[in-house]
Each structure stands twice: as structure tokens, then as C-alpha cells.
N, CA, C and O of each residue as an XYZ file, in Angstrom:
408
protein
N       0.810     -1.528      0.460
C       0.139     -0.067      0.116
C       1.072      1.540      0.081
O       2.121      1.820      0.662
N       0.320      2.282     -0.717
C       1.286      3.298     -1.041
C       0.629      4.885     -0.030
O      -0.514      5.320     -0.178
N       1.604      5.461      0.873
C       0.375      6.255      1.377
C       0.360      7.472      0.800
O       0.829      7.589     -0.332
N      -0.073      8.367      1.347
C      -1.034      9.587      0.557
C      -1.208     10.421      1.764
O      -1.192     10.339      2.992
N      -1.422     11.458      0.581
C      -2.999     12.331      1.808
C      -3.146     13.553      0.173
O      -2.535     14.180     -0.692
N      -4.497     13.160      0.752
C      -5.483     13.487     -0.609
C      -6.578     15.060     -0.112
O      -7.743     14.984      0.280
N      -6.052     15.908     -0.226
C      -6.600     17.010     -0.633
C      -7.483     18.417     -1.624
O      -7.190     19.369     -2.346
N      -8.773     17.686     -1.008
C      -9.365     19.163     -2.470
C     -10.742     20.202     -2.236
O     -11.907     19.810     -2.166
N     -10.233     21.744     -2.127
C     -11.229     22.578     -1.930
C     -12.348     22.792     -3.322
O     -12.617     23.773     -4.015
N     -12.697     21.740     -3.324
C     -13.827     22.433     -4.190
C     -15.298     22.609     -3.211
O     -15.233     21.906     -2.202
N     -16.217     23.178     -3.295
C     -17.222     23.237     -3.453
C     -18.371     23.058     -4.306
O     -18.514     23.246     -5.514
N     -19.163     22.649     -3.404
C     -20.123     21.944     -3.834
C     -21.661     22.443     -4.033
O     -22.472     22.138     -3.158
N     -22.094     23.219     -5.185
C     -23.475     23.836     -4.672
C     -24.184     22.963     -6.201
O     -23.799     22.782     -7.356
N     -25.560     22.553     -5.279
C     -26.433     20.792     -6.126
C     -27.751     21.794     -5.274
O     -27.954     22.462     -4.259
N     -28.403     21.309     -6.540
C     -29.621     21.647     -6.271
C     -30.790     22.707     -7.148
O     -30.364     23.677     -7.775
N     -31.818     22.482     -7.112
C     -33.122     23.472     -8.355
C     -32.713     24.266     -8.229
O     -32.346     24.525     -7.083
N     -32.432     25.397     -9.477
C     -31.950     26.912     -8.901
C     -31.180     27.319     -8.146
O     -31.478     28.392     -7.623
N     -29.823     26.649     -7.733
C     -28.611     26.770     -7.526
C     -27.679     27.522     -7.825
O     -26.818     28.094     -7.156
N     -27.996     27.467     -9.272
C     -27.989     28.613    -10.742
C     -27.788     30.184     -9.872
O     -26.712     30.779     -9.826
N     -28.596     30.490     -9.463
C     -29.461     31.750     -8.467
C     -27.082     32.291     -7.246
O     -26.189     33.112     -7.037
N     -27.486     31.255     -7.074
C     -26.207     32.171     -6.197
C     -25.071     32.035     -6.748
O     -24.232     31.895     -5.859
N     -24.728     32.011     -7.508
C     -23.343     32.485     -8.456
C     -23.008     33.772     -8.550
O     -21.928     33.976     -9.104
N     -23.824     35.050     -8.039
C     -23.850     35.839     -8.137
C     -22.454     36.488     -6.243
O     -21.431     37.034     -5.831
N     -23.991     35.596     -5.901
C     -22.460     35.901     -4.528
C     -21.645     34.645     -4.055
O     -21.107     34.566     -2.951
N     -21.616     33.522     -5.175
C     -19.832     32.861     -5.111
C     -19.204     33.291     -5.650
O     -18.047     33.060     -5.296
N     -19.334     34.092     -6.709
C     -18.327     34.522     -7.016
C     -17.714     35.835     -6.697
O     -16.851     36.302     -7.440
N     -18.131     36.477     -5.593
C     -18.168     37.542     -5.396
C     -17.415     37.079     -3.907
O     -16.724     38.023     -3.524
N     -17.354     36.067     -3.087
C     -17.443     36.247     -2.372
C     -15.875     34.702     -2.515
O     -15.338     34.090     -1.592
N     -15.696     34.621     -3.638
C     -14.210     34.042     -3.603
C     -12.803     35.072     -4.262
O     -11.574     35.075     -4.207
N     -13.986     35.932     -4.921
C     -13.043     37.265     -5.700
C     -13.317     37.188     -6.319
O     -14.458     37.597     -6.102
N     -13.273     36.751     -7.949
C     -13.130     35.962     -8.843
C     -13.671     36.397     -9.904
O     -14.853     36.660    -10.123
N     -12.284     36.508    -10.921
C     -11.844     37.752    -11.667
C     -12.289     37.491    -12.862
O     -12.595     38.373    -13.664
N     -12.404     35.640    -13.201
C     -12.636     35.335    -14.450
C     -13.089     33.822    -14.404
O     -12.388     33.050    -13.750
N     -14.632     33.163    -15.296
C     -14.957     32.152    -15.515
C     -14.432     31.228    -16.172
O     -13.591     31.458    -17.042
N     -14.885     29.902    -15.832
C     -14.495     29.240    -17.097
C     -15.429     27.939    -16.492
O     -15.177     27.289    -15.478
N     -16.771     27.728    -17.573
C     -17.942     27.500    -17.239
C     -17.531     25.755    -18.583
O     -17.087     25.619    -19.723
N     -18.048     24.821    -17.457
C     -17.773     23.752    -18.903
C     -19.350     22.572    -17.931
O     -19.786     22.286    -16.816
N     -19.586     22.314    -19.484
C     -20.712     21.531    -19.225
C     -21.141     20.859    -20.321
O     -20.474     20.699    -21.344
N     -22.362     20.418    -20.108
C     -22.388     18.994    -22.228
C     -23.105     19.219    -22.435
O     -23.543     19.688    -21.385
N     -24.196     19.354    -23.491
C     -25.321     19.164    -23.190
C     -26.573     20.605    -23.786
O     -26.485     21.598    -23.063
N     -27.031     20.662    -24.295
C     -27.857     22.108    -25.022
C     -28.824     22.519    -24.096
O     -29.473     23.564    -24.050
N     -28.816     20.934    -22.918
C     -29.725     21.532    -21.642
C     -30.019     22.954    -20.586
O     -30.860     23.774    -20.216
N     -28.407     22.431    -20.441
C     -27.191     24.088    -20.050
C     -28.063     25.379    -19.975
O     -28.412     26.121    -19.056
N     -28.413     25.314    -22.261
C     -28.387     26.780    -22.264
C     -30.673     26.640    -22.521
O     -31.287     27.707    -22.539
N     -31.209     25.742    -22.622
C     -32.471     25.007    -22.395
C     -32.612     26.016    -21.172
O     -33.340     26.999    -21.305
N     -31.854     25.764    -19.856
C     -33.282     25.627    -18.931
C     -32.814     26.840    -18.226
O     -32.995     27.194    -17.061
N     -31.886     27.642    -19.633
C     -31.793     29.052    -18.849
C     -30.224     29.572    -17.832
O     -29.875     30.674    -17.408
N     -29.498     28.006    -17.724
C     -28.457     28.141    -16.406
C     -27.142     29.284    -16.940
O     -26.611     30.251    -16.394
N     -26.953     28.578    -18.329
C     -25.623     29.599    -18.814
C     -26.865     30.957    -18.957
O     -26.671     31.785    -18.068
N     -27.544     31.164    -19.481
C     -27.831     32.736    -19.325
C     -27.779     33.593    -17.988
O     -27.734     34.822    -18.046
N     -27.786     32.909    -16.790
C     -27.956     32.858    -15.479
C     -26.773     33.358    -14.660
O     -26.713     34.219    -13.783
N     -25.779     32.506    -15.243
C     -24.271     32.632    -15.646
C     -23.365     33.485    -15.803
O     -22.492     34.003    -15.107
N     -24.086     33.598    -17.875
C     -22.673     34.443    -18.233
C     -23.537     36.021    -17.592
O     -22.646     36.783    -17.215
N     -25.122     36.747    -17.359
C     -25.592     37.961    -16.835
C     -24.790     37.713    -15.400
O     -24.343     38.827    -15.127
N     -24.457     36.939    -14.523
C     -23.844     37.373    -13.291
C     -22.720     37.955    -13.368
O     -22.451     39.049    -12.871
N     -21.779     37.043    -14.189
C     -20.211     37.197    -15.074
C     -20.264     39.050    -15.290
O     -19.755     40.060    -14.805
N     -21.160     38.678    -16.260
C     -21.224     40.101    -16.636
C     -21.348     41.832    -15.315
O     -20.567     42.776    -15.196
N     -22.484     41.569    -14.698
C     -23.165     42.124    -13.494
C     -22.023     42.462    -12.523
O     -21.968     43.560    -11.969
N     -21.199     41.584    -12.348
C     -20.196     41.351    -11.712
C     -18.374     42.131    -12.069
O     -17.560     42.611    -11.280
N     -18.317     41.942    -13.629
C     -17.122     42.031    -14.136
C     -16.667     41.056    -14.046
O     -15.774     41.110    -13.201
N     -16.742     40.359    -14.351
C     -15.844     39.056    -14.224
C     -15.938     38.476    -15.767
O     -17.036     38.269    -16.282
N     -14.846     38.261    -16.379
C     -14.475     37.618    -18.043
C     -15.202     35.993    -17.769
O     -15.356     35.141    -16.894
N     -15.553     36.343    -19.460
C     -16.847     34.610    -19.323
C     -15.950     33.281    -20.216
O     -15.400     33.611    -21.266
N     -15.860     32.047    -19.823
C     -16.038     31.281    -20.939
C     -16.117     30.054    -20.663
O     -16.063     29.339    -19.663
N     -16.264     29.949    -21.809
C     -17.610     28.340    -21.878
C     -16.753     27.082    -22.195
O     -15.614     27.250    -22.629
N     -17.159     26.047    -22.034
C     -16.615     25.388    -22.938
C     -17.811     23.740    -22.680
O     -17.711     22.793    -21.899
N     -18.822     24.072    -23.738
C     -19.829     22.909    -23.805
C     -19.768     21.494    -24.850
O     -20.530     20.863    -25.582
N     -18.561     21.466    -24.465
C     -17.876     20.187    -25.258
C     -17.771     18.928    -24.540
O     -17.382     17.923    -25.134
N     -18.126     18.896    -23.150
C     -17.710     17.914    -22.106
C     -18.368     16.409    -23.361
O     -18.826     16.489    -24.500
N     -18.114     15.175    -22.449
C     -18.493     14.045    -22.792
C     -18.340     13.100    -21.700
O     -17.512     13.142    -20.790
N     -19.355     12.143    -21.938
C     -18.777     10.706    -20.264
C     -18.142     10.574    -21.375
O     -18.134     10.595    -22.605
N     -17.459     10.387    -20.104
C     -15.101      9.614    -19.983
C     -14.852     10.253    -20.880
O     -15.009      9.773    -22.003
N     -14.405     11.487    -20.725
C     -14.404     12.734    -21.923
C     -12.120     11.918    -21.716
O     -11.233     11.524    -20.959
N     -12.490     12.185    -22.949
C     -10.782     11.854    -23.561
C      -9.392     12.787    -22.605
O      -9.521     13.772    -21.878
N      -8.907     12.493    -22.743
C      -7.192     14.205    -21.723
C      -6.832     14.635    -22.471
O      -6.117     15.584    -22.150
N      -6.970     14.368    -24.162
C      -7.352     15.806    -24.635
C      -7.356     17.011    -24.164
O      -6.627     17.957    -23.868
N      -9.092     16.430    -24.216
C     -10.326     17.476    -24.081
C     -10.005     18.303    -22.330
O     -10.594     19.363    -22.119
N      -9.105     17.742    -21.246
C      -9.163     18.021    -20.703
C      -7.741     19.080    -20.288
O      -7.850     20.078    -19.576
N      -6.742     18.713    -20.761
C      -5.745     19.505    -22.180
C      -6.211     20.810    -22.260
O      -5.981     21.859    -21.657
N      -6.958     20.440    -23.209
C      -7.642     21.859    -23.924
C      -8.658     22.990    -22.791
O      -8.931     24.186    -22.895
N      -9.027     21.911    -21.698
C      -9.235     23.237    -20.554
C      -8.302     23.492    -20.125
O      -7.943     24.624    -20.449
N      -7.754     23.065    -19.601
C      -6.121     23.425    -18.694
C      -5.401     24.716    -19.590
O      -4.862     25.740    -19.171
N      -5.606     24.268    -20.895
C      -4.024     25.630    -21.759
C      -5.758     26.195    -21.977
O      -5.321     26.620    -23.047
N      -6.673     26.436    -21.979
C      -8.051     27.197    -22.249
C      -7.521     28.436    -20.310
O      -6.963     29.459    -19.913
N      -8.136     27.443    -19.961
C      -7.484     28.286    -17.966
C      -6.623     28.894    -17.773
O      -6.677     30.006    -17.249
N      -5.548     28.297    -18.164
C      -3.449     29.142    -18.258
C      -4.155     30.248    -18.913
O      -4.609     31.204    -18.283
N      -4.247     30.102    -20.233
C      -4.475     31.066    -20.965
C      -4.950     32.684    -20.728
O      -4.231     33.682    -20.766
N      -6.560     32.585    -20.443
C      -7.451     33.179    -20.016
C      -7.357     33.648    -18.073
O      -8.169     34.222    -17.347
N      -5.861     33.019    -17.782
C      -6.080     33.715    -16.604
C      -7.502     32.835    -15.301
O      -7.953     33.251    -14.234
N      -7.737     31.756    -15.960
C      -9.435     31.576    -15.077
C      -8.764     31.510    -13.537
O      -7.662     31.243    -13.058
N      -9.845     31.840    -13.138
C      -9.309     32.037    -11.400
C     -10.894     30.854    -10.605
O     -11.041     30.456     -9.450
N     -11.454     30.720    -11.386
C     -13.580     30.886    -11.085
C     -13.672     29.412    -12.237
O     -13.820     29.560    -13.450
N     -13.567     28.221    -11.649
C     -14.493     26.921    -12.622
C     -15.801     26.841    -12.149
O     -16.284     27.144    -11.057
N     -16.187     26.476    -12.955
C     -17.808     26.235    -12.755
C     -18.331     24.978    -13.093
O     -19.358     25.232    -13.721
N     -18.130     23.234    -12.992
C     -19.388     22.672    -13.713
C     -20.029     22.822    -13.659
O     -20.296     23.460    -12.641
N     -21.686     22.366    -14.973
C     -22.445     22.757    -14.447
C     -23.068     21.207    -15.366
O     -22.946     21.240    -16.591
N     -23.722     19.895    -14.708
C     -24.656     18.563    -15.462
C     -23.976     17.611    -14.190
O     -23.856     17.961    -13.015
N     -23.694     16.695    -14.618
C     -23.343     15.152    -14.246
C     -22.791     15.076    -14.119
O     -22.298     16.169    -14.398
N     -21.697     14.192    -13.618
C     -20.510     13.179    -13.274
C     -19.559     13.815    -14.493
O     -18.549     14.407    -14.112
N     -19.789     13.743    -15.820
C     -18.600     13.813    -16.821
C     -18.193     15.535    -16.487
O     -17.045     15.585    -16.046
N     -18.776     16.788    -16.577
C     -19.130     17.355    -15.945
C     -17.692     18.046    -15.018
O     -16.703     18.740    -15.249
N     -18.426     17.248    -13.718
C     -17.925     17.450    -12.436
C     -16.021     16.932    -12.967
O     -15.120     16.946    -12.128
């Protein structure tokens, strides 16, 4: 057995209407740029996309998105998002949807 420690300071906000908390969360975290990752058009159809994008605009936060998440994503997709995050200096990652996005 290998000894190790695991630390994951991720906040998970879950439930109907949770997207309405995004403005408060962005302020709490002092975010300056957000990358929203999701899969499926349901994020736009349910208005979640617009709610998040508008909250960013209202708070002067740069908004970036990648809606190409698929089940069991290949490592290249993950690397692409890492590159984007570094390039855009993203300091807030928002995963919307199920396990693949998270």
C-alpha cells in the first residue's frame, strides 16, 4: 500500500435553482474570470447558461465556456481546458451538469 494525503478544496452547490447563487459565490471567491464547463444543450435550454453569463457581466467577470464535455472525456479535452484556463487566467471553474462535467 502507498501512503498518501488527498486534499480537495472544491465547493459543490447542488439543487434546483442553484445557479441563482452564482453571483454571491463569485463575490465570495473574489473571482475575476470564470470558465464554465458543461455537456448538452439543456444548460442553455434551462436558462442556466444565461444566468451564469449575466452574473459574470454584472460583476465585471470575464466569462469563458466549453460545452463540449462528453461522458468519459479523452485526456486531450481535459488538456484543452487546462490550456484555456492558463491562457485566460481563469480563477473560477464552474462545472454544470452531471458527472462528466464535474
